C-alpha positions as CSV (number, residue, x, y, z in Angstrom):
1,M,-9.5,-49.5,85.8
2,H,-7.7,-50.8,83.1
3,K,-4.2,-50.7,81.3
4,L,-3.5,-47.3,79.8
5,Q,-0.9,-46.4,77.1
6,R,0.7,-43.1,77.8
7,G,1.6,-41.1,74.7
8,P,4.0,-38.2,74.2
9,A,3.9,-35.2,76.7
10,P,1.7,-32.0,75.6
11,A,4.3,-29.4,74.7
12,C,2.7,-26.7,77.2
13,L,4.1,-28.6,80.1
14,G,7.5,-27.8,79.0
15,N,6.8,-24.0,79.8
16,Y,6.5,-24.6,83.4
17,R,8.9,-25.6,86.2
18,H,8.6,-26.8,89.7
19,G,9.9,-24.2,92.1
20,R,9.2,-21.3,89.7
21,D,5.8,-21.8,88.7
22,Q,2.4,-22.9,90.5
23,W,-0.3,-25.2,89.1
24,S,-2.6,-22.3,89.0
25,D,-0.4,-20.5,86.4
26,M,-1.6,-22.8,83.9
27,L,-5.3,-21.9,84.4
28,P,-5.3,-18.0,83.1
29,T,-9.2,-18.1,82.5
30,P,-11.9,-20.7,82.9
31,T,-12.1,-21.1,79.0
32,E,-8.4,-21.9,78.6
33,K,-7.9,-24.6,81.3
34,T,-5.1,-26.9,80.5
35,D,-6.6,-27.1,76.8
36,E,-3.4,-29.0,75.6
37,I,-3.4,-31.3,78.2
38,W,-7.0,-32.9,77.8
39,P,-6.6,-34.1,74.4
40,A,-3.4,-35.8,75.3
41,L,-5.1,-37.5,78.2
42,E,-8.2,-38.4,76.0
43,A,-5.7,-40.1,73.7
44,M,-4.6,-42.2,76.7
45,Q,-7.8,-43.0,78.3
46,G,-10.8,-41.9,76.2
47,Q,-13.3,-39.8,77.6
48,R,-13.4,-42.0,80.8
49,C,-12.1,-41.6,84.4
50,A,-8.7,-43.2,84.6
51,Y,-9.6,-44.9,87.7
52,C,-13.4,-46.0,87.8
53,E,-13.9,-46.0,84.0
54,D,-17.0,-43.6,84.2
55,G,-17.5,-41.2,81.3
56,I,-16.2,-37.8,82.0
57,S,-17.0,-34.5,80.1
58,N,-16.3,-30.6,80.6
59,G,-17.5,-29.6,83.9
60,K,-17.3,-33.1,85.3
61,R,-13.7,-33.5,85.3
62,H,-10.4,-32.5,86.5
63,I,-6.8,-33.1,85.8
64,E,-5.4,-35.4,88.6
65,H,-1.9,-35.7,90.2
66,F,-1.4,-39.3,90.8
67,R,1.2,-38.3,93.4
68,Q,-0.2,-35.5,95.2
69,R,1.5,-32.1,94.3
70,T,1.0,-30.6,98.0
71,S,4.5,-29.4,99.5
72,S,4.5,-32.3,101.8
73,R,3.9,-35.0,99.2
74,Y,5.3,-34.8,95.8
75,P,5.7,-31.1,94.6
76,Q,8.2,-31.8,92.1
77,G,5.5,-33.8,90.0
78,T,3.3,-30.8,89.5
79,F,4.0,-30.5,85.8
80,E,5.3,-34.2,85.4
81,W,3.5,-35.8,82.4
82,S,3.7,-39.1,84.0
83,N,2.0,-37.9,87.0
84,L,-1.1,-36.6,85.3
85,F,-4.5,-38.4,84.8
86,G,-7.9,-37.3,83.8
87,S,-10.4,-38.0,86.8
88,C,-13.9,-37.7,87.5
89,D,-15.1,-34.8,89.6
90,R,-16.9,-37.5,92.2
91,L,-16.0,-36.6,95.7
92,T,-16.8,-40.1,97.0
93,S,-14.1,-42.0,94.8
94,C,-11.3,-41.6,92.4
95,G,-9.0,-38.5,92.5
96,K,-10.7,-36.2,94.7
97,H,-11.4,-39.2,97.3
98,K,-7.6,-40.1,97.3
99,D,-6.5,-36.6,98.0
100,S,-8.9,-36.4,101.1
101,C,-8.3,-40.0,102.5
102,G,-5.2,-39.3,104.7
103,T,-1.6,-40.6,104.6
104,Y,-0.7,-43.6,102.6
105,N,2.2,-45.0,100.6
106,H,1.9,-44.0,97.0
107,Q,3.9,-47.1,95.9
108,D,1.1,-49.2,97.2
109,L,-1.2,-47.9,94.5
110,I,-1.4,-49.6,91.3
111,K,-0.7,-46.8,88.2
112,P,-2.6,-48.0,85.3
113,D,-0.1,-46.6,82.7
114,E,2.6,-48.8,84.1
115,E,0.9,-51.9,85.4
116,D,-2.3,-53.9,84.2
117,P,-5.0,-53.6,86.8
118,E,-6.7,-56.7,85.3
119,R,-3.8,-58.7,86.8
120,F,-5.2,-57.5,90.3
121,F,-8.9,-57.1,90.0
122,L,-11.8,-59.3,88.9
123,F,-15.1,-57.1,87.9
124,V,-18.2,-59.2,89.0
125,S,-21.6,-58.6,87.2
126,D,-23.4,-57.4,90.3
127,G,-21.0,-54.5,90.2
128,T,-18.6,-55.4,92.7
129,I,-14.7,-55.6,92.4
130,Q,-12.8,-58.7,93.8
131,V,-9.1,-59.0,94.4
132,R,-7.9,-62.0,92.3
133,C,-7.3,-65.1,93.9
134,G,-3.5,-66.4,93.8
135,L,-1.8,-63.2,93.9
136,A,1.3,-62.7,96.2
137,P,0.7,-61.3,99.7
138,S,2.3,-57.9,98.6
139,D,0.2,-57.7,95.5
140,V,-3.2,-58.4,97.7
141,H,-2.0,-55.5,99.7
142,R,-1.5,-53.1,96.8
143,A,-4.7,-54.2,95.2
144,S,-6.8,-53.9,98.4
145,E,-5.1,-50.3,99.1
146,T,-6.0,-49.2,95.6
147,L,-9.5,-50.1,96.0
148,R,-9.6,-48.2,99.4
149,I,-7.6,-45.2,98.5
150,F,-9.8,-44.6,95.2
151,N,-13.0,-46.1,96.9
152,L,-13.7,-48.2,93.9
153,A,-15.3,-51.1,95.8
154,D,-17.7,-49.6,98.1
155,K,-20.5,-52.3,98.1
156,H,-23.1,-49.7,98.7
157,G,-21.6,-46.7,96.8
158,P,-22.9,-45.3,93.4
159,L,-20.2,-47.0,91.4
160,R,-21.2,-50.5,92.2
161,Y,-24.6,-49.8,90.7
162,M,-23.5,-47.9,88.0
163,R,-21.2,-50.9,87.0
164,K,-23.9,-53.2,87.4
165,R,-26.3,-51.2,85.2
166,A,-23.5,-51.0,82.5
167,V,-23.2,-54.8,82.2
168,V,-26.7,-56.0,82.5
169,G,-27.3,-55.8,79.0
170,Y,-24.5,-58.2,78.2
171,L,-25.5,-60.9,80.5
172,Q,-27.5,-62.6,77.7
173,S,-24.6,-62.4,75.4
174,A,-22.4,-63.9,78.0
175,D,-24.7,-66.8,78.8
176,E,-24.9,-67.5,74.9
177,I,-21.2,-67.6,74.5
178,R,-20.7,-69.9,77.5
179,Q,-23.4,-72.3,76.1
180,I,-21.9,-72.3,72.6
181,A,-18.4,-72.8,74.2
182,E,-19.7,-75.8,75.7
183,S,-20.7,-77.4,72.6
184,Y,-18.7,-76.0,69.6
185,P,-15.0,-75.3,68.9
186,M,-13.5,-72.1,69.7
187,E,-13.4,-71.0,66.0
188,D,-17.2,-71.1,66.2
189,W,-17.6,-68.5,69.0
190,L,-14.5,-66.9,69.5
191,P,-15.1,-64.2,66.4
192,F,-18.5,-63.2,68.1
193,L,-16.7,-62.8,71.5
194,Q,-14.0,-60.7,69.9
195,E,-16.5,-58.6,67.9
196,E,-18.6,-57.8,71.5
197,L,-15.1,-56.9,73.1
198,A,-14.0,-54.5,70.1
199,S,-17.4,-52.9,70.2
200,T,-17.6,-52.1,73.9
201,A,-13.9,-51.2,74.5
202,H,-14.7,-47.5,74.4
203,L,-17.5,-47.5,76.7
204,P,-17.7,-46.5,80.2
205,F,-16.9,-49.3,82.5
206,A,-15.7,-51.3,79.7
207,T,-13.5,-53.6,81.8
208,A,-16.7,-54.7,83.8
209,I,-18.4,-55.3,80.6
210,K,-15.3,-57.4,79.4
211,H,-15.3,-59.4,82.6
212,T,-19.0,-60.2,82.3
213,L,-18.4,-61.5,78.6
214,T,-15.3,-63.3,79.8
215,P,-15.5,-64.0,83.4
216,Q,-12.1,-65.3,83.8
217,G,-11.0,-62.0,82.6
218,F,-8.9,-62.9,79.8
């Protein structure tokens, strides 16, 4: 999970209104499903899940309502652009796990287009995620709840091993950067680090790669 920049709302959302229309009204045929919404989501988050950062593609993704659109939760957010993200279709994590894990306070969740998740989380090269030290107790609670509700930090779940596989190829680069940094001024190694970060920023699990190359998470 990393900071996202939300762009303008897709024009099609203006054709629908809570109380008059249903989300299913936007899905006339399997080939026309929300065709205008996905490009806007991809402009914000790339072809990656907004929560776990795994790559997503047609057939392995769904449009996710951050605040659930059920009648007992937040139905008025059904067509609200700020309430929509693209999520992977994995049942054991992310959007679908959130919607099956029971009652929770949505204000406890870190919303990646409004807050920077890197302020709360540290990705470790073994594939795990840790809550950062030094946070206020309220932020520790929110970080822990976000990991729990989206099931991002299961030590024995698939996401840990997927992140670990994603970063293993960068461990040597990280070690080389650390060794150079111990002996040479910043201007000698910072361009190499910046080039590595730029070249990996679009990849699945880019934040885990970033924190492997820069363990302090800067």
